[in-house]
N, C-alpha and C positions, 0 to 999 in steps of 0.2 A: 303651786307657785302663784303669787299674787300677780294681778294684771299690771303691767308696766307700760308706760308710754315709750315711743321710739326714742325720744330725747334722753330718757333716763337709763336706757340700757347701757351697761358698762361691762368691761371685761370681767369684773368680779362677779357679775350676775351670771355670766356664762360659766365661769369657774364653779360657782356654787351649785348651779343646776347639774353639772357633770361630776361634781365631787373631785375636782382637780385644782391645782394651784393657779393663781393668776399668772404666774411666770410661764406656765405651760401654755395657757391660752394666748398670752402675748407672743410667744415664740411661733405658735401656729399662725396667728394672724399676720405676723411680719415675715413668715416663711423663713425663719431662722432656727438654728439649733437642730439637734437630733431628736426628732419626735417620730414615734411609730406611725405608719400609714393609717392604722386603725384609729389611733387617737386624733390624728390630724383630720380624718374624715368626720369624726364625732364633733369636734370643735367647730369645724366649718359648717356642718349641717345645722348645729344649734344656733350659730351666729346668723345663718340665713333665716332660720325659723323666727328668730327674735328681731330680724331686720336691723341687726347691729351696724352702726356706723361709728367709726372712731372719732373721738373729740380731738380734732387736729390742733386746736388752740392749746388745749391742755397738754397734749403730747409735746408740742413745740416748747412750751414753757418748762416742762419737766426735763426735756433732753437738750434744749438749746438748738434743736434742729427743726427744719420745716418739712423735711422729706420731699423737697422740691428740687429738681434738677433743671437748670435753665439751658436752652439750646438756641443758638443763633446760626442761621445758614444764609447764604447769599440769595437763594430763591426757593421758596416753598413749593413752587410748581415744577421745579426741576425733578424729573423722575429719580435721579441718583440720590439727591438729598432727601426727597420724600420717602424713598425706600429705607434709607438709613434711619430717619426719624421714626418711622413706623416700627422697625425692628427694635430700635433702642427703647422706645416707649414700652413695647411689650416685655422686653427683658427686665426693665426697671420696675414695671408694675408687679412682676412676680416677686420682687424683693421689697415691696412696700413703698416704693418711690413713685412720684408722678413727674412726668416730663412736661415742661412749659416751653413751647416752641415759638420762636419769632424769626422774622426775616429782615435782613439788612437791605434788601433790594439792590445789592451790589454797590451800596453807597457807604463809604468809610465813615462819613459824618453820622449818618443814621445808625450805623453799627455801634458806635460809641454810645449814642443815646439809648439804644436798646440794651446794651450792657448795663448802663446805669439804672435803667428801669427794672431789669431783672435783679440786680443787686439790692435795690430798694425793697424787693419782695423777700429778701433774706434767703435766697436760694442757697442750697448746701454746696453745689458745684456748678460751674459754668462750662458748657461744651460749645466751642467756637470754631466754625468754619469761616475764617475771616475773609473779608473783601479788601483788606488793606493791601495796597500796591507796594508799600515799603515799610520800613521799621516804624512802629507807632509808639512814640513815647507816651502819648495820652492813654492808650489802652494799658500799657505796662504799668504806668503810675496808678491808674484806676484800680487794677486788679491787686497790685501790691498793697495799696492803702486799705482795700476792702478785706484783704487776707482771706479771700475765698478760693478754695482749690479750683483749678481750671484745667481743661483738657482741650488741646488743639486737635481738630478733626480734619483730615484730608489736606489741610493747608497749613504748613508750618509758618511761623511768624517770627521774624528776626527781632531780637531784643527781649524775648521771653524765654526763660529757662523753664520749659513746660513739659508736661506729659503730652505725648503725641501718638495718635493712631492714624495711619494712612497708608499710602503706597510709595514705593521707591520710584519717583517720577523719572529719574534718569534711566532706570531699568525699563520703564514703559516705553521711552523713546527708543531705546536699543532694541527691544523686542519687536515693536511695530516696524521699525526701519529694516531690521534684519529679515523679517518676513517678506517685505517687499523686494529686497535684494535677492533673496532665495527664489522668489517667483520670476526673476529675470528682469525686473524693472531697473532702469538706469537713470532716468531723469526724475528723481524723487523730490517732491516739494513738501513743504510743511506749512500748515495754517495753525497758528498758535497764539498764546497770550503770554509773551515773555515778561510782562511786568507783574505777573502773579507767580508766587513761588513754584506751584506745580508746572506752570508753563515754562519757567526757566529750566527746570529739571528735564522736562520732555524735550525741549530744544537742544539741551546739552547732549542728551542721549542720542538724538537724531544726528547731530553733527559728528559725534564721536564714532558712530557706526559707519557713516559715509566715509570718514577719514580712514578708518581701519580697513575698509574694502577698496581704498584707492580712488574713491569717487570725489570729484571736485565739488566743494561747497559753493553754491552760487547764491548770493544774497537776494537776487531777484526771485528765487524760488521759495523764499521764506516770507510769508505774509502775516503780519501781526494784526489781530483784531481786538476789539474792546471787550467783547462779552462772549462767554461760552454758556451762559445761563438763559435768562429771559429772552435775550436777543441773539442767542447763539445761532439759530438757523438762518436768520437774516444776515448775520456777519459771515457765516460760512458761504452763503450764496454770493455775496459781493466779492469775497476773497477769491472764490473759484473763478469768477469772471476775469479778475486780474491775472490769474495764473494761465488761463486759457488764451489770453492775449499775447503771451510770450512766444517768441520764435526761436526754437520750437517750444511748444507747450510741454508741461510735465507728462510723463506716462503713468505716474502714481502720486498720490497725495496722502501723507500722514496728518490726520486732523487731531487737534487738541482733545476733542471729545466727540461723542456720537451726535450731539445736537448740531455742532458745526459741520460734521460730515453729512448730516441729512440735508443741510442747505447746499453744500457742495454737490451732492448727488443731484439735487433738483436742477442746479445750473448746468451740469454736464448733460443731463438728459434733454433739457430744453434746447441745448445747442445741437441736438441731433447726434450726439456722440454715444458710444457704447461703453458700458461698465461691465467688466474690466477691460474690454477689447481695446478701447482708446485710452481710457484713464482709469486706473484702479484706485480704490479708496479704502482707508482703514481708520477707525475711530478708537475711542477709549471709553469704557464704563459699561459696555454691554447692556444698554437700555432695553433691548429686545428681550433680554432674560429677566428683567426686573418687573415688567408690567406688560400691558398690551401694546406697548410702543413698538409695533412691528409692521407699520403701514407703508414702509419704504418699498419702492418698486423693485429695487435690487437689495437683497438681504446683505447687511453690513458686517464685514469682518471687523473685529474689535479686540481690545485688550480688556479682559474682565478683571475688575478690582475686588470682586467678592464682597458684596455688600453685607451679607449675613455674617461673615467673619469679621468685617470691620465693626459691626454693631456688637458682636460678642466681645471683641477685644476692648472696645470702648466701655462696655458695661463693666467688665472686670476691673479696669483701671479706675472707673468712677467709684465702684464699691470699695476698692482699696483705699481711696482717698477719704472715705467717710470715717475711717478710724483716726480720729483726731489725736489719740493718745500716742500713735506711732507715726513718726515722720517718714513719709514715703518719698524716696528720691525720684525725680523726674525720669520717666521711662519712654523711650521711643520704640514704637512697634510698627514694623512694616508687614503688611499682609501679603501673602504670596499672590502672584499674578498668573493669569492664564490666557493664552492666545486662543481666540475663537475665530476659526476660519469659515467664512461664508462666501457668497457668490461675488462680492464686490472686489475680491482680489484673485 
C-alpha cells in the first residue's frame, strides 16, 4: 500500500485494503446495519491504524445532514441535566452523532437566542428542556419555520405538538405526598415552582393526595420559589424559613427537587431542629444516585426519575426522527418513577 496522508484517507481506502465494499465500511463506521463482529473489528482496527477521520463537510453535502444534535438545558451545572446530557452524548456517539450542548441559564430570552444559534449550525434535531414559564409563540414559530425535528425533555411546553420524554409530574407529587402521609405526617407543606410545567404537575399531585386523604389544603403551607436549578439551594433555604415561621410549622415538606430540599435541610438544621424528628423532607431526582452529590448531613428521601432510562428513551426518539422519509407522529413517553426512602423521612 502506498503511503497516504491523514487528510487523504477515505472509506474507499479502508475498503480496498480489506477487500470489502465501501458500503460495508460505511455501515461499520456509522454503527449501522447487520455486520458480523469479526468484520466490524477488522474495519475499526484498520481505520484506527490509518488514523481515519470522516470528512464531515463532504458527508453533510452528500446526505443533507450534519449529524449534530443540539441540546439546550436550563443549567449545565445542575447534576440532573448534566447526567442526562452525558448519557445522551454517549448514546448518540455510538450511532455516529455528536451532541452540541448549551445552557439557557433559566432565561427564556436567552433560550430563544440559543435555539436560533443551534439552528444556524444546521443541527439535525433539537432537544429542549425549556425555561419558558408560559406558552411561547416565538419558539413555536422559530421551530416551525426551521422545520427541524425537536424533542422536549423533562419539561413539556404548551403550544408545541412535540415529541416528549420525561416524568409524570402529577404522579411525582402523589408518590412523595403519599409517602409522607403513610409515615404519619399531617402538616405537610410544599416548596415548588408552579409557573413551570413540572412544578404545576407536582403541585397538583400534592393537592390531590392531601384531598384524597381528607387533609385540609392550606395556602400558607405552599411556598413558590423562582429557581430549582442554579439558585435552587438558596431558594429552598429561604422558603424553609417562611414555613418554620408558621404557627404551627409543618412536620414534613415535599420539595420540587433535591437542590431545593438541600437548602431546606440546611435551614432546619441551623434552627436546631431534627430531621425527620421535627420536620421530614423529601425531594425529587435522586441526585445522590447520579453523582457524588451526597454531602448532606441527613441522607435525603427522593423520587428517582431514572436518568439512564430518560436518556435511552430520548435517544430512541431522536434516532426515529432522523428518518426524514417517514413521518413520525409526536410521541409522549413517561419514564417509570421510583421512591427512594432514606433518613430524612
